[in-house]
N, C-alpha and C positions, 0 to 999 in steps of 0.2 A: 751561324744563321739562327735567328730567333724562332722558337717553336711555341705554339699557342696551346694552352690548356684551358679548362674551366669554360668551355663553350656550350656544354650540353643544356644547362638551364636556359640559356638564351634561345636555343633551338626549339626546346619543348614548351616554352612559355606560351600560355594561351593567347596572348596578344600577337605573338609571332605567327602562331598557327592561323589566327584570324586574318592577319595581313596576307599570309601565304594563300589562303582560300580566295581572297579578293584578287590577288595576282593571277591565280590559276584560272579564274573564270573570265578574265578579259577577253572580250570577243566571242565568248561561248556561254553567256548567261542563261540562254533560253534552250540549251540542249537538255535532253531528258535526264542524262546522268548528273549534270550540274544542278538541275531543279530538284531532283530527289535528294541530293546531298544538302542543298540549301534549305529544303523544307524543314529539316530538323538540324540546322547548322550547328547550334551550340552543343547539342548531344553528340553529333558526329565528331566535332573537334575534341570534345572531352574524351570520347572513346579512343580517338586516334592518339591523344596525348597519353592516356593510360597504357596503350600498347607500346608506345615508345618508351615510357618510363620502365615498364616491366620487361622490355626486350621481347615482347610477343608479336611485335609488328612484322608482317611478311608482305612483301609486294605481291600484287595480283598479276594476272597474265596479260600479255600485250596483245593488242589487236594490230595485225600487220596488213600492209597493202603495198603494191608496187607502183612507182611512178616512173615514167619513161622520160620526162623532160625535166631539166636540161640533159640529164643522163640517167640511165636505168639505176634505181636505187630502191632499197627496201625501207619503208618508213614504219616505225613502230609507235603505236599510241598506248601509253600507260593508262590504267584506270585513273579516274579523276582524284580519288583520294590519295593515290600515289603521287600525282602531280602536286598536290598540296604539300606533301612531305618534301618533295624536291625543292619547292620554293622556300620552305621553312629552313631547309639545310643551307641553301644558297644564300639566303638573306644574311647569314651569319659568317659563312666561310668565304664568300666571294670577296668581300672588302680586304680579307687578309692577303689574298693572292693578287688582288688588283694592284697593291702597292709594289709588287715585284715585276709587273709587266713592263715591257719597253713601250715608248711613246708610239711607235709605229706598228703595233699589234691591234688590229681593228675589229676582230670579230667578238660578238657576245660581250660587249662592254658598253655601259651607259655612256652616252654622248659620242660614241664612235659609230661603227657600221660601214656598209658598203659605199655610200656616197662620199663619206669623209675619206675612206680609203682611195676612192677614184680620184679625188682631188690631189692627194699626196702622189699617187701613182702617175698622174698627169704632170705634176711638177717635176718629179724625178725624170720622166720620159723626155721631157722638153729641155732638160738641162744635162743630158748624158748622151753619149754616142752609142753605148752598148747596154744590153739588158740580159741578165740571166734569169729566165722566168721558169719557175718549176711548179709542178703539181704532184702531190703525193699519191702514190698508187693505192687505191681502195683504202683510204685513210681510216674511216670509222671502223670498218671491219678488221683493220690490222692492229688497233690499239691493244696492247698487251696488258692484261689485268695486273699481273705481278709488278711490272715496271711502274704502271700508274699508281698503284697503292704505295710503292716506295717513294715516288715523287710527292705525293700528298702528305706522307708522313714526315717529310722534311720541314713542313711548316705547322703541322698539327700533331699534338701529343695527347689530346683529350681521348681517353679510351672509349667513352660512350659515343662520341662524335665519329671516331674511327670505326666503331661497330656499325653505325648507320651507313657510313660511306661504303664499307665492305658489303653490307647487306644489299645496297642498291646496285653496286658493281656486279656482285655475284648472281643477282637476279636477272642480269642482261640476257635477253633471248638470243638464240642462235642467229648469227649474221651470215652474210655471203662468205663462203669458205675461201681463205686465202692461203695458199701453200708456197711460202718463201723460206728459203734457208739462209742462215746467217752463221758467221764464224763460230765454231764450237758445237753446232747442231749435229745430232745423229738423224737417222732416217725418220724417226717418229716425233722428233721435237715440235715441228709445226702442228701436228695433230694434238699433242699432249697439252701444250700451253693454251690457257684460256685467253681468248681474244675477242674483241668486238664490242662496241657500245651502240645501243639502239638510237638511230637518228630519229629525233622528235622530242627527246627528254631535254629539259632545261639542264639537268645534271650532266648529260652526255656532252652538250655543247660546252659547258664550263670545264669539264674534265679534259675534253679535246684540246681546248685552248691552253689549259695548264700543262698538258703533256708536252707541248712544243715550246714552253716558256724557256726552258734551259737552252733549247736550240737557238731561240731568238738571241739570247745573250752570247751564246757561242759566235754567231755570225757578226754581232756587233762588237764584241770585245776581243774575241780571239782572231777572227779574220779581219777585223777593223773595217768592216763595210760601212761607209758613211751614209750610203743611200740604200736602205733595205726596208721592206715592209712585208707584212703578212696578213692575209685574210683567210681564216680557217686553215685550209691545207694548201692554199695558193700562196706562194711567196716569190719575191723578185729582189734581185741585186742589180744595181746600176753603176756604171763606171765609164770613164773614157779610155780605160786600160783593158783591152780585151784579154790579155794574158792574165791579169788579176782575176777576172771572172772565170776563166777556164780552170785556173788552179783552185779557185773557190769551190768549184763544182765538185772536184775530187774530194776535198776536205769535207764538204757537206755530206756527200754520200757515205763517207766513212763515219762521220758523227751519227748519222741517222741509223746506222746498224746498231748502235747502242740502244736505240729505242725500238728496234725490230720493225722499222718502216723503210720504204724505198721510194725514191722519186720515180715518177712515171717516165718510162724510157723514150716515149714519143712526144708527150706533151711538154717535156722539159727541154727548153732550147736556149741557146746563146745566139744572139743575132743583133743587128743594128736597129736602133730605135726608129730610124727613118722609115722602116718597113711598117710601122704602126701596129704596136702590140695590142692585144685585146685583154680586157680585165673587167671582171664583174659585170659582163654583158655589154660592155662598150669597147669601141675601137678608137684608140688615141692617135691622132695625126698631129703634126707640128702646129697646125693653126686651127683645127677644129676636132670635135668629138662626134662619132656616129654611134648609133645603136647597131649591135650586131644583127645581121639579117635574119639569122635563125630566131633570135629573141623577138624581132619584129613580127615574123611569121606567126610565132606562138601567140603573141598578144592579139593579132588580128583574129586568130581562130577563137581566142578566149572571148573577144568582144562579140563575135557572132554567136557564140554559145549564150552569152548574157542576153543577147537580143531574143533568142528563142525561149529561154527560161522566163524572161520578163513577160513576154507575149502569152506564155502559158500560165502565168500567175504563180510560178515556182520561185521567183525572186522578188524580194521587196524593193520598193523604190529607194529606201534608205541604204540597203546593202548595195544596190546597183550604183548609186551615187558615190558611195564611199569607195567602191572598187575602181571606178573610172577616175575619180579625183586622185587616188593613190597612184594609178598608173601614169596619169598625166604629170603628176609631180616627179615621178621617176624619169620620164622622158626629158623634163627640163634640165636635167644634168648633162645633156648632150646638146648639140646644135640642131634643134628639131622643131624650130618654129614652123617652117613650111610643112614639115611632116605632120605636126599636130593639126594644122589648119586643114590639111587634106583628109586626115582620118576623122576628125570630129565634125567637119562640114557635111560628111556623108553618113553620119551615124544617126540612124533613125530607130526609135523604140516605139513599138505599138502598145498602147494602153490596154491591159487585159480586161 
């Protein structure tokens, strides 16, 4: 396996840092922390460059908040200058790993995403009798730092780049505690091993995808699953042979112990596709696709909140329009013509 060195100068190059700053501010240009950074942009980037070159760079503290939908999660927001560093690193190392990803891995990749994953999932559902659909239990809080670093070192050998990667991983804030035991563990092992990546970082999303890349190849090449796809920590295998999928589940669980993660015991199921599986917020039937009821309920609630915020002058017309157009485009991936007509025909916004 080829390992890559001499990456550091590309990461710390001023042009790359400037590009990273522009990437990090997308959709956030007018926030106070971004405005402050951009007021003296060149000086800020030169200072950041010097801290990286002299190894005096230290990540700042995260701001955390809880979200309840679609499931309870701890979201961590890194300081803006750290997000610039995250983009600068990923600009250089992501293309290296991108070449190793399977075709049907859809998360955090340019040109992929949930809607393209939905299309593939629909294709597999409608051409197969059975599906083994799995969800990893508390995935981001379970990612093992030592294992992650080992995986990244299989492709990267540049000492300076590895220093920055380790610095970012080691600075991860405490995540939801996960107490799971694996073969060879003693009583204290789950407590002693450092685990968990902050949801919200670009680097966390990339690391989480890379963490399961070997697993993707195991399913495709060792289990010889012709119909398999993964979106973040949700994955599915399809077949007309139920026994094949049942055996695959056992081998999958055994492989995942090497990564110190487990599939969710309730959400991971083997069933007939005629039951209409759900995926990325949609339910796939043999002849049509519906939006999950829970997602639709949340969207209606969100639109009501937009109405109140716009009437109170707390939401700009541009932001309101962009949000509604984005949601409408999302709905178009299902058979929702009548639903959209019903929702938008009764959607009235009062001018503040």
